[in-house]
C-alpha positions in Angstrom: -4.7 12.4 26.2 -3.1 9.9 23.8 -5.2 8.6 20.9 -7.1 5.4 21.4 -9.9 3.3 19.9 -10.2 1.3 16.7 -9.4 2.6 13.2 -10.7 0.7 10.2 -9.2 1.4 6.8 -8.4 -0.2 3.5 -5.2 -1.0 1.5 -5.5 -0.9 -2.2 -5.5 -4.4 -3.6 -3.6 -5.9 -0.7 -6.4 -8.1 0.6 -6.5 -9.9 -2.8 -2.8 -10.8 -3.2 -2.7 -14.3 -1.6 1.0 -14.5 -2.4 3.2 -17.5 -1.9 6.8 -18.2 -2.9 7.4 -20.9 -5.5 10.5 -22.3 -7.3 11.4 -24.0 -10.5 14.5 -26.0 -11.3 16.4 -24.2 -14.1 16.8 -26.7 -16.9 19.5 -26.6 -19.5 16.7 -26.4 -22.1 13.9 -23.9 -21.1 11.2 -25.9 -23.0 11.6 -28.7 -20.4 9.8 -26.5 -17.8 6.4 -28.0 -16.9 3.7 -27.4 -14.3 5.0 -30.4 -12.3 8.4 -28.7 -12.0 7.0 -25.9 -9.8 7.5 -26.3 -6.1 5.6 -24.4 -3.3 8.0 -23.1 -0.7 5.7 -21.3 1.7 2.6 -22.3 3.7 -0.2 -20.3 2.2 -0.8 -18.3 5.4 -1.3 -14.5 4.9 1.0 -13.2 2.1 4.6 -14.4 1.5 6.9 -12.6 -0.9 10.4 -11.3 -1.8 12.4 -14.4 -1.0 16.1 -15.3 -1.4 17.7 -18.7 -1.4 20.5 -19.6 1.1 21.6 -22.7 -0.7 20.8 -25.3 -3.4 18.6 -27.1 -1.0 16.2 -24.1 -1.3 16.4 -23.0 2.2 14.5 -19.7 2.0 14.4 -16.4 3.7 11.4 -14.3 2.9 8.8 -11.7 4.0 5.5 -12.6 5.5 2.6 -10.5 6.9 1.1 -13.3 9.1 1.6 -11.2 12.3 -0.3 -8.2 10.9 2.8 -6.5 9.5 5.8 -7.6 7.3 8.3 -9.7 9.3 11.2 -11.9 8.2 11.1 -15.7 8.2 13.4 -18.7 7.4 12.0 -22.0 6.1 14.0 -25.1 5.6 13.2 -28.0 3.3 10.9 -30.4 5.0 10.3 -28.1 7.9 6.6 -27.7 8.7 6.9 -24.3 10.4 8.8 -21.1 9.4 11.3 -19.6 11.8 10.8 -15.9 12.8 14.1 -14.1 12.3 15.4 -11.2 14.5 14.4 -7.7 13.4 13.5 -4.4 15.0 10.4 -5.2 17.0 8.9 -1.7 16.6 9.1 -1.8 12.8 6.0 -2.5 10.7 8.0 -2.9 7.5 10.7 -5.3 6.6 11.8 -6.1 3.1 14.3 -7.7 0.7 16.1 -10.1 3.2 19.4 -11.6 2.3 21.5 -14.0 4.4 25.2 -14.2 3.7 27.8 -15.9 5.9 25.5 -16.1 8.9 24.4 -12.5 8.7 21.0 -11.2 7.9 20.6 -8.0 5.8 17.2 -6.4 5.3 15.3 -3.1 4.7 13.4 -1.7 7.7 11.4 1.5 8.2 11.3 1.9 11.9 13.4 5.1 12.3 11.8 8.4 11.2 13.9 10.3 8.8 15.2 13.8 9.4 12.7 15.7 7.3 9.1 15.2 5.9 8.7 13.5 2.5 11.7 11.3 3.0 11.2 7.6 3.2 12.1 5.8 6.4 13.5 2.8 4.5 17.1 1.9 5.4 19.4 -1.1 5.3 20.1 -3.0 8.5 22.0 -6.2 9.4 22.2 -8.6 12.3 24.2 -11.7 13.1 22.2 -14.8 13.3 24.7 -16.8 15.4 26.7 -14.1 17.1 26.5 -10.4 18.1 23.7 -11.2 20.5 21.1 -10.2 18.0 22.4 -6.6 17.8 20.9 -4.8 14.9 23.2 -2.4 13.0 22.1 0.3 10.7 24.2 0.4 7.5 22.4 3.3 5.8 23.8 6.7 7.0 21.4 8.8 9.1 19.2 10.9 6.9 19.7 8.7 3.8 17.3 6.3 2.1 18.1 2.9 0.8 16.1 0.2 -1.0 16.6 -3.3 -2.4 20.0 -4.5 -1.1 22.1 -7.1 -3.0 25.2 -8.8 -1.6 28.1 -9.8 -3.9 29.2 -13.3 -4.4 32.1 -13.0 -1.9 29.9 -11.1 0.6 32.4 -8.3 0.6 30.3 -5.7 -1.3 26.8 -4.4 -1.0 24.8 -2.6 -3.6 21.6 -0.6 -2.9 19.2 1.6 -4.7 19.5 4.9 -2.9 18.3 8.5 -2.7 21.3 9.2 -0.5 20.3 12.3 1.6 18.2 13.7 -1.2 14.5 14.2 -0.6 11.9 12.3 -2.5 11.0 14.3 -5.6 7.3 13.4 -5.5 6.9 10.9 -8.4 6.6 7.2 -7.9 6.6 5.7 -11.4 10.4 5.8 -11.5 12.0 6.7 -8.2 15.2 8.1 -9.8 17.4 6.4 -7.2 21.1 5.7 -7.8 23.0 2.5 -7.6 25.4 2.8 -4.6 28.1 0.3 -3.7 30.0 0.0 -0.4 32.1 -2.6 1.4 30.4 -4.7 4.0 33.3 -3.9 6.3 32.9 -0.1 5.9 29.4 1.0 5.1 30.3 4.7 5.6 32.4 4.8 2.4 29.7 4.8 -0.3 30.1 5.3 -4.0 27.5 6.0 -6.6 28.5 3.6 -9.4 25.6 4.6 -11.7 23.0 7.3 -11.5 19.4 6.4 -12.0 18.8 2.8 -11.2 17.0 0.4 -8.9 16.8 -3.2 -7.7 20.5 -4.1 -8.1 21.8 -7.7 -8.4 25.4 -8.9 -8.4 27.0 -11.2 -10.9 30.2 -12.2 -9.1 31.9 -9.3 -7.4 32.4 -7.0 -10.4 29.1 -6.6 -12.3 25.9 -5.1 -11.1 22.7 -5.4 -13.1 19.8 -3.1 -12.3 16.6 -1.8 -13.8 15.4 1.7 -14.8 13.1 3.3 -17.3 15.0 4.1 -20.4 14.6 7.3 -22.4 12.4 5.5 -24.9 9.9 4.6 -22.2 10.7 0.9 -21.8 11.8 -0.4 -18.4 15.1 -2.2 -19.1 18.0 -3.9 -17.4 21.3 -2.1 -17.4 24.7 -3.2 -16.1 27.7 -1.5 -14.6 31.1 -3.2 -14.5 33.4 -2.4 -11.6 37.2 -2.9 -11.6 38.2 -6.3 -10.3 40.5 -4.5 -7.8 38.1 -3.4 -5.1 40.6 -0.9 -3.7 40.1 1.5 -6.6 36.5 1.2 -7.7 35.7 4.5 -5.8 37.6 6.6 -8.3 36.8 4.7 -11.4 34.6 6.0 -14.2 31.8 3.5 -14.7 29.8 3.1 -17.9 26.2 2.0 -17.6 25.3 -0.3 -20.5 21.7 -1.2 -21.5 21.3 -5.0 -21.6 17.7 -5.7 -22.5 16.2 -4.3 -25.8 13.2 -2.0 -26.2 9.9 -3.5 -27.0 9.5 -5.4 -23.7 9.5 -4.1 -20.1 12.1 -5.8 -18.0 12.5 -5.2 -14.3 13.5 -6.6 -10.9 16.6 -8.6 -12.3 18.3 -11.5 -10.6 21.7 -12.5 -12.1 22.6 -16.1 -12.6 26.2 -16.8 -11.5 27.4 -18.1 -14.8 27.7 -14.5 -16.0 25.7 -15.3 -19.1 22.1 -15.0 -18.0 19.7 -12.9 -15.9 16.2 -13.7 -14.7 13.8 -10.8 -15.1 10.1 -10.0 -14.7 8.6 -8.8 -18.0 5.5 -7.1 -19.4 4.9 -7.6 -23.1 2.5 -6.2 -25.6 -0.6 -8.2 -25.9 0.0 -10.0 -22.5 -1.8 -8.7 -19.4 0.3 -10.7 -17.1 3.8 -10.1 -15.6 6.0 -13.2 -16.1 9.5 -14.4 -15.3 11.9 -14.9 -18.2 15.5 -15.7 -18.5 17.5 -13.4 -20.8 20.6 -14.8 -22.5 23.3 -12.1 -22.6 25.1 -13.7 -25.4 22.3 -14.5 -27.8 20.2 -11.5 -26.7 17.2 -13.8 -26.5 14.4 -14.1 -23.8 13.4 -17.6 -22.7 9.9 -17.9 -21.1 9.7 -19.5 -17.6 6.5 -18.9 -15.7 4.3 -18.4 -18.8 4.9 -22.1 -19.6 3.6 -23.0 -16.1 0.9 -20.5 -15.1 0.1 -18.3 -18.2 -2.8 -16.4 -16.4 -1.0 -15.5 -13.1 1.2 -12.5 -12.4 4.7 -13.5 -11.2 6.9 -11.1 -9.3 10.5 -10.4 -8.3 12.7 -13.4 -9.4 15.6 -14.7 -7.4 18.1 -17.5 -8.0 20.0 -20.0 -5.9 23.7 -19.5 -5.2 24.8 -21.9 -7.9 21.9 -21.0 -10.3 20.1 -24.4 -10.0 16.8 -22.9 -9.1 14.7 -19.8 -9.8 12.2 -18.5 -7.2 9.4 -15.9 -7.4 6.1 -15.1 -5.7 2.6 -15.3 -7.2 -1.0 -15.7 -6.2 -1.2 -19.1 -4.6 -4.2 -20.3 -6.5 -7.2 -21.9 -4.9 -5.7 -25.1 -3.6 -1.9 -24.5 -3.5 -1.4 -25.0 0.2 -3.5 -27.3 2.4 -4.4 -25.5 5.6 -3.5 -22.1 4.0 -5.7 -19.0 3.8 -8.4 -19.3 1.1 -10.6 -16.5 2.4 -10.4 -12.7 2.4 -11.6 -11.8 5.8 -14.2 -9.0 6.1 -11.9 -7.4 8.6 -8.2 -8.3 9.3 -6.2 -7.3 12.3 -3.2 -5.2 11.4 -0.3 -4.4 13.8 -0.5 -0.9 15.3 2.5 1.2 16.4 0.4 3.1 18.9 -0.6 1.6 22.2 -4.3 2.1 22.6 -5.2 2.0 18.9 -6.4 -1.1 17.3 -6.0 -1.3 13.5 -8.4 -3.3 11.2 -8.0 -3.6 7.5 -11.4 -3.8 5.7 -12.2 -5.8 2.6 -13.7 -2.7 1.0 -13.5 1.1 1.2 -15.0 4.1 2.9 -16.1 2.4 6.2 -18.3 4.2 8.7 -19.3 3.0 12.1 -22.9 2.8 13.4 -23.5 4.9 16.5 -23.0 1.9 18.9 -20.0 0.5 17.0 -21.8 -2.8 16.3 -21.9 -2.4 12.5 -19.8 -0.8 9.7 -21.1 0.5 6.4 -18.8 0.3 3.5 -18.4 0.0 -0.3 -17.2 -3.4 -1.5 -15.7 -2.1 -4.7 -16.7 0.2 -7.6 -16.9 -2.3 -10.5 -18.1 -5.9 -10.3 -19.4 -5.7 -6.8 -20.5 -2.1 -6.5 -23.1 -0.9 -4.0 -23.4 -0.4 -0.2 -22.9 -3.1 2.4 -22.8 -3.4 6.2 -20.7 -5.8 8.2 -20.6 -6.6 11.9 -17.7 -5.0 13.6 -16.4 -8.4 14.7 -16.3 -9.4 11.0 -18.7 -12.3 11.4 -21.6 -11.2 9.2 -22.4 -9.1 6.2 -25.5 -7.7 4.5 -26.2 -5.9 1.2 -28.1 -2.7 1.2 -27.5 -1.6 -2.4 -26.3 -3.9 -5.2 -25.0 -3.1 -8.7 -25.2 0.6 -8.2 -22.1 2.7 -7.7 -21.9 4.1 -4.2 -19.0 5.6 -2.3 -18.0 7.5 0.8 -20.5 6.7 3.6 -21.6 8.4 6.8 -23.7 6.6 9.3 -26.1 9.0 11.0 -24.9 9.4 14.7 -28.5 9.9 15.9 -30.1 7.0 14.0 -28.9 3.5 13.9 -30.8 2.7 10.7 -29.8 5.6 8.5 -26.6 5.8 6.3 -25.7 8.7 3.9 -23.8 7.9 0.8 -22.9 9.2 -2.7 -24.6 7.6 -5.7 -22.9 8.0 -9.1 -19.5 7.7 -10.7 -16.5 8.2 -8.4 -13.7 10.7 -9.4 -16.1 12.4 -11.9 -15.9 16.0 -13.1 -17.8 18.8 -11.4 -20.9 18.7 -13.7 -21.3 14.9 -13.6 -24.5 13.6 -11.9 -23.7 12.4 -8.5 -26.2 12.7 -5.7 -26.3 12.5 -1.9 -28.6 9.7 -0.8 -30.2 9.0 2.6 -30.5 5.2 3.0 -32.8 3.9 5.7 -33.6 0.3 6.5 -35.3 -1.8 9.2 -32.9 -3.1 11.8 -35.1 -6.1 12.3 -34.0 -7.4 8.9 -30.5 -7.9 10.3 -31.6 -10.3 13.1 -31.2 -14.0 12.9 -30.1 -14.1 9.3 -27.9 -17.0 8.5 -27.2 -16.4 4.8 -24.1 -14.4 3.9 -24.7 -11.1 2.0 -28.5 -11.3 2.2 -30.2 -8.4 0.6 -31.9 -6.0 3.0 -34.8 -3.8 1.8 -34.0 -0.1 1.9 -35.6 3.2 1.4 -33.6 5.7 -0.7 -34.2 9.4 -0.5 -32.1 11.7 -2.7 -31.1 14.8 -0.8 -29.7 16.7 -3.8 -31.2 17.6 -7.1 -30.1 15.8 -10.3 -29.4 19.1 -12.1 -26.9 20.2 -9.5 -23.9 18.2 -10.8 -21.4 16.3 -8.7 -22.5 16.0 -5.0 -20.5 13.6 -3.0 -18.6 12.8 0.2 -21.3 13.3 2.8 -20.7 13.6 6.6 -23.6 13.8 9.0 -23.8 16.2 11.9 -23.8 14.6 15.4 -27.5 15.5 16.0 -28.5 13.9 12.7 -30.1 17.1 11.3 -27.6 18.2 8.6 -25.2 16.7 6.1 -22.1 18.5 4.8 -20.9 17.4 1.4 -18.8 18.5 -1.6 -20.6 19.8 -4.6 -19.5 21.0 -8.1 -22.7 22.9 -8.8 -20.9 26.2 -9.1 -18.3 24.9 -11.4 -15.9 24.6 -8.5 -15.8 21.8 -5.9 -16.7 23.4 -2.6 -18.6 22.4 0.6 -22.3 22.7 1.2 -24.7 21.8 4.0 -28.1 20.3 3.4 -31.0 19.2 5.6 -30.4 15.5 6.4 -34.1 14.5 6.3 -35.8 16.7 3.7 -32.9 17.5 1.4 -32.4 20.7 -0.6 -35.8 20.7 -2.3 -37.7 21.1 1.0 -35.1 22.0 3.6 -32.7 24.1 1.5 -29.0 24.0 1.0 -26.3 26.4 2.2 -22.8 27.0 0.8 -20.1 26.6 3.4 -16.9 27.3 1.4 -16.5 29.2 -1.9 -13.6 29.6 -4.2 -11.9 28.4 -7.4 -10.3 25.4 -5.7 -11.2 21.9 -4.5 -12.6 21.3 -1.0 -13.4 17.6 -0.4 -13.9 14.7 2.0 -15.4 16.6 4.9 -15.7 15.2 8.4 -18.1 16.6 11.1 -16.6 16.7 14.6 -18.4 14.6 17.3 -19.3 17.8 19.3 -20.7 19.5 16.1 -18.4 22.5 16.4 -16.0 21.9 13.5 -15.9 20.4 10.1 -12.5 19.1 8.9 -11.8 18.7 5.2 -9.0 18.5 2.5 -8.4 21.4 0.2 -5.9 23.0 -2.1 -7.2 26.5 -1.5 -3.7 27.6 -0.6 -2.5 26.7 -4.1 -5.5 26.2 -6.4 -3.3 25.6 -9.5 -1.8 22.5 -7.9 -4.4 19.6 -7.9 -1.9 17.2 -6.4 -1.3 19.0 -3.1 -4.0 19.0 -0.4 -3.9 20.0 3.2 -6.3 19.8 6.1 -8.5 22.7 7.0 -11.2 23.2 9.6 -14.2 25.5 9.7 -17.2 26.1 11.9 -20.5 25.0 10.5 -21.6 28.6 10.1 -18.6 29.3 7.9 -16.5 31.2 10.4 -13.1 30.3 11.9 -11.6 28.8 8.7 -8.0 27.8 9.3 -5.3 25.4 7.9 -3.7 22.7 10.0 0.0 22.7 9.3 1.6 19.2 9.5 4.8 19.1 7.4 6.2 22.3 8.7 5.4 25.8 9.9 3.3 28.3 7.9 5.4 29.7 5.1 7.9 26.9 5.0 8.6 25.1 1.7 7.6 21.8 3.0 3.9 22.5 3.8 2.9 23.1 0.2 4.0 19.6 -0.7 1.4 18.1 1.6 -1.0 15.6 0.0 -3.4 14.8 2.7 -6.9 13.3 2.2 -9.4 11.0 4.0 -9.5 13.1 7.2 -11.6 11.8 10.0 -12.1 12.9 13.7 -11.5 10.6 16.7 -14.6 10.1 18.8 -13.4 12.5 21.5 -12.8 15.1 18.8 -9.2 15.7 19.9 -7.4 13.9 17.1 -7.6 13.5 13.4 -6.7 10.5 11.3 -5.8 11.0 7.7 -3.8 9.7 4.7 -0.6 11.6 3.9 2.5 11.5 1.8 4.7 12.7 4.7 6.7 9.4 4.8 7.6 9.3 1.1 7.8 5.9 -0.7 8.6 2.8 1.4 9.2 0.2 -1.4 10.0 0.3 -5.1 6.5 0.6 -6.6 7.4 -1.2 -9.8 7.9 -4.4 -7.7 4.4 -4.3 -6.3 1.0 -4.6 -7.8 -0.9 -1.5 -8.6 -1.1 1.3 -6.0 -2.6 4.6 -7.1 -0.7 6.4 -4.3 1.9 4.2 -2.7 3.0 7.1 -0.6 -0.4 7.1 1.1 0.0 6.1 4.8 -2.2 6.7 7.8 -1.2 9.3 10.4 -2.8 10.9 13.4 -2.4 14.4 14.8 -4.0 16.8 17.2 -6.1 19.6 15.9 -3.3 22.1 16.3 -1.0 19.9 14.0 1.1 18.6 16.9 1.7 15.1 18.0 1.9 13.6 14.5 2.3 9.8 14.6 2.5 7.5 11.7 0.2 4.4 11.8 1.1 2.5 8.6 4.2 2.2 6.5 4.4 -0.4 3.8 4.4 -0.6 0.0 0.6 -0.1 -0.3 -1.8 2.8 -0.4 -3.6 3.0 2.9 -6.7 5.2 3.3 -10.4 5.8 3.8 -10.1 5.5 7.6 -12.9 5.6 10.2 -12.4 5.8 13.9 -14.4 4.4 16.7 -13.6 4.9 20.4 -16.4 3.0 22.2 -14.5 -0.3 22.7 -11.0 -0.5 24.0 -8.9 -2.7 21.8 -7.5 -4.8 24.6 -11.0 -5.8 25.9 -11.8 -9.5 25.2 -14.8 -9.6 22.8 -14.0 -6.2 21.3 -14.0 -5.1 17.7 -12.4 -7.4 15.2 -12.7 -10.5 17.4 -12.8 -13.6 15.1 -12.8 -11.4 12.0 -10.5 -13.6 10.0 -13.0 -16.5 10.0 -15.5 -15.0 7.6 -15.1 -13.4 4.2 -14.9 -13.7 0.4 -13.2 -16.5 -1.6 -9.6 -15.5 -2.4 -9.3 -15.3 -6.2 -6.1 -13.2 -6.7 -7.9 -10.3 -8.3 -5.5 -7.4 -8.5 -3.9 -5.2 -11.1 -0.5 -4.6 -12.5 0.7 -1.0 -12.1 -1.6 0.9 -14.5 1.2 3.4 -15.3 3.3 0.6 -17.0 2.2 1.1 -20.7 3.0 -1.2 -23.5 1.5 0.7 -26.4 4.5 2.7 -27.5 
């Protein structure tokens, strides 16, 4: 039977972006830039980003997620509605669109690669006025391309590419190469410079790009190609550093005068990413967006064909677009690639459904809004059970509608830190007829673990409601234990389920009670970055590993990084977060993602039938799966969910791995 039901999950930071595309006229004197110079180009619906100008009238092609996944749009000056552009309908990811001479070029990730741990991202093109909308793949089969750029004449294309190499596993600096090929013959590709990303053309002979220099600073480099395009394949190219150390510079866009480039920067003492123009002759930076919006992040500049305007995307602010989105919905419908599965993105983490599917328990965040909340599964109402107390990873008792198990204490803490499993019970009558949002509901808290037993977390309740499996560091190693769900370990006792000098974590009890699935590195305890799925019977027998990236003994399987495993309601499938699809977009161009390779997948219990559910530039995880309501049923889960939520404030982080304290 194919997988079906509703999966609720989170994407790190994504719900807070509120991106729109803006532009500024590039003055001859940068100090002439004022707030009134900034022009909003998109309509404030969903998030809009990574644009390119077609002309000096600021006709714009860009990416928007208004349909539940990233699609490509064209908006013309004065036009009230953007035009959806042709693209592969089964793709959930489109990026970096460019239109040149009536042809659309873009990155898509709809075709699986030939091996695990390879990105699906590849370059495609289609004619907008001819070819009947036929979409052509320009990236060779088995290769990976990011961030296309088209030369001034339209004859040459540059990409950041892995070629056919597999992803090495890091994401701070992808170690891609700058590859150039003719638009007329994409099969003849040349690496013009090793180690580079995000290319941009100045004319037809110079390519600027970014990479992290040996001194640690992200910087812009250039490579000059021979003016005779017939012999650049055999030329020896020298990559020259353009921007100096002391400031991070990335995602360049070349102005066509050959004298300036627009870059995004991060500077010491400034917590915001800004757009600046770097003068190649004077070697000076000129601020742009800091003069207009000093306390917003600005991303990925682009310039008009004759360099009259500079564009970028940023948080839209609280009143940038009348009629635009100003609310983060509690639940947001996301496009699903699998018929029969509905996908909902949660404004929070670690969701867990109530037995009848009417409610979802979750953690809003772990800092300013910590605690435990519940939300109606149609997204229309929310209540607070715990406030200003760090809670994480929830399990709603399948046998009791008013009982939730959670972890209380610091998340991602060492084995001996005090974290306890708590049983949270409340009166369902307190949820009736409440009109106030986020009203506090009285609860009873019973700690099931002793304070002196260290880090006890990640509870999952048995289907009969009698026991809870959890991860504990009480032995000095993080293994699984089972405790009485009502009386706790003081009265009901606790039993160790797994034992060894490794990490077992994030267990999930099967709906029939016969299996417990969890993530572990027991196959390689020395590697704390590689986890696989294991299952075991509640009595400790039948322990086995589920192989997903390859057969037992293959080199691929020990690269698995799989977490957040959860059973389907029929117990036949698992949903989990995995690195199997590599990196979909250049991480330096996106706000912070702890694991941008984290995408949701489903698989059967024998490891077969692997299907990818998400692919984008985000970290997607903490899924829960409910099968009681068919997604296509009118009045099902998520109906009307976009109408209710938090005020959109643009609260997200820059990549935390970009350091300025050298």
